C-alpha positions as CSV (number, residue, x, y, z in Angstrom):
1,T,0.0,0.0,0.0
2,N,1.1,3.5,-0.6
3,K,1.5,5.2,2.8
4,L,1.7,8.7,1.3
5,L,-2.0,8.7,0.0
6,S,-4.1,7.5,2.9
7,W,-7.8,8.2,3.7
8,A,-6.7,10.8,6.1
9,H,-4.9,12.5,3.2
10,L,-8.1,12.5,1.1
11,K,-10.1,14.3,3.8
12,Y,-8.6,17.7,3.0
13,H,-7.6,16.8,-0.6
14,I,-8.5,19.4,-3.1
15,N,-8.4,18.1,-6.8
16,A,-7.2,20.7,-9.3
17,R,-10.2,19.7,-11.5
18,F,-12.6,20.9,-8.7
19,N,-11.5,24.5,-9.2
20,T,-11.3,24.1,-13.0
21,Y,-14.9,22.9,-13.2
22,L,-16.2,25.6,-10.9
23,E,-14.3,28.4,-12.9
24,A,-16.1,27.0,-16.1
25,G,-19.2,27.3,-14.3
26,L,-20.1,23.7,-14.0
27,P,-21.4,21.8,-11.1
28,V,-18.9,19.3,-9.7
29,I,-19.1,15.5,-8.7
30,V,-16.9,14.4,-5.9
31,P,-16.6,11.2,-3.8
32,E,-17.7,11.6,-0.1
33,C,-14.2,10.6,1.0
34,F,-13.0,14.1,-0.2
35,E,-14.5,15.6,2.8
36,H,-13.4,19.2,2.5
37,E,-14.7,19.3,-1.2
38,A,-17.8,17.6,-0.2
39,D,-18.5,20.0,2.5
40,V,-18.1,23.0,0.1
41,I,-20.4,21.3,-2.5
42,V,-23.1,20.7,0.0
43,K,-22.9,24.0,1.9
44,H,-23.1,26.0,-1.4
45,G,-25.1,23.5,-3.5
46,L,-22.3,23.3,-6.2
47,G,-22.9,19.7,-7.3
48,F,-23.0,16.3,-6.2
49,V,-21.4,14.1,-3.4
50,V,-21.5,10.4,-4.0
51,G,-20.8,7.4,-2.1
52,E,-19.5,4.0,-3.4
53,N,-22.7,3.2,-5.2
54,P,-22.5,4.6,-8.8
55,D,-26.4,4.2,-9.2
56,Q,-26.7,6.9,-6.4
57,L,-25.2,9.5,-8.9
58,Q,-27.8,8.6,-11.5
59,R,-30.6,9.1,-9.1
60,L,-29.0,12.5,-7.7
61,I,-28.9,14.0,-11.0
62,A,-32.3,13.0,-11.9
63,A,-33.7,14.6,-8.8
64,S,-31.7,17.6,-8.8
65,D,-32.1,21.0,-10.5
66,V,-28.8,21.3,-12.4
67,K,-29.7,24.9,-13.6
68,Q,-29.9,26.0,-10.1
69,M,-26.5,24.4,-9.2
70,R,-24.9,26.4,-12.1
71,I,-26.5,29.5,-10.8
72,N,-25.1,28.5,-7.3
73,V,-21.6,27.9,-8.9
74,L,-21.5,31.5,-10.3
75,A,-22.7,33.1,-7.0
76,Y,-20.1,31.1,-5.2
77,L,-17.3,32.2,-7.6
78,E,-18.3,35.8,-7.1
79,E,-18.3,35.4,-3.2
80,V,-14.8,33.8,-3.4
81,R,-13.6,36.5,-5.7
82,A,-14.9,39.2,-3.5
83,E,-13.2,37.7,-0.4
84,Q,-10.0,37.5,-2.5
85,Q,-10.3,41.1,-3.6
86,G,-10.9,41.9,0.1
87,D,-7.6,40.5,1.0
88,E,-5.9,42.1,-1.7
89,L,-7.3,45.5,-0.8
90,H,-6.5,44.8,2.8
91,A,-2.8,44.0,1.9
92,F,-2.6,47.0,-0.2
93,L,-3.9,49.3,2.5
94,R,-1.3,47.8,4.9
95,Q,1.4,48.6,2.5
96,I,0.3,52.1,2.1
97,A,0.0,52.5,5.9
98,R,3.7,51.2,6.3
99,T,5.1,53.6,3.7
100,Q,3.2,56.6,5.4
101,L,5.1,55.9,8.7
């Protein structure tokens, strides 16, 4: 077994495709073992979290409003961008404050 990639590692795993699909405005599908991604998806309604049963995904998709998920993805991206811009603005203001001293 590969000791570098354990179930504990997957708990906080962030797949590069996760962000790529979100940036494309698409809902995402992640396994429930990717706990961090799964939490974000459930909290913001960004896609599907699936267990080991592949039939579960088919039922989830059929019962879901994918159009609303796409709207949720775009809203989430705006929220994340606003937070990032806030951090950038805060850093810029700190830099200005230091130069004024």
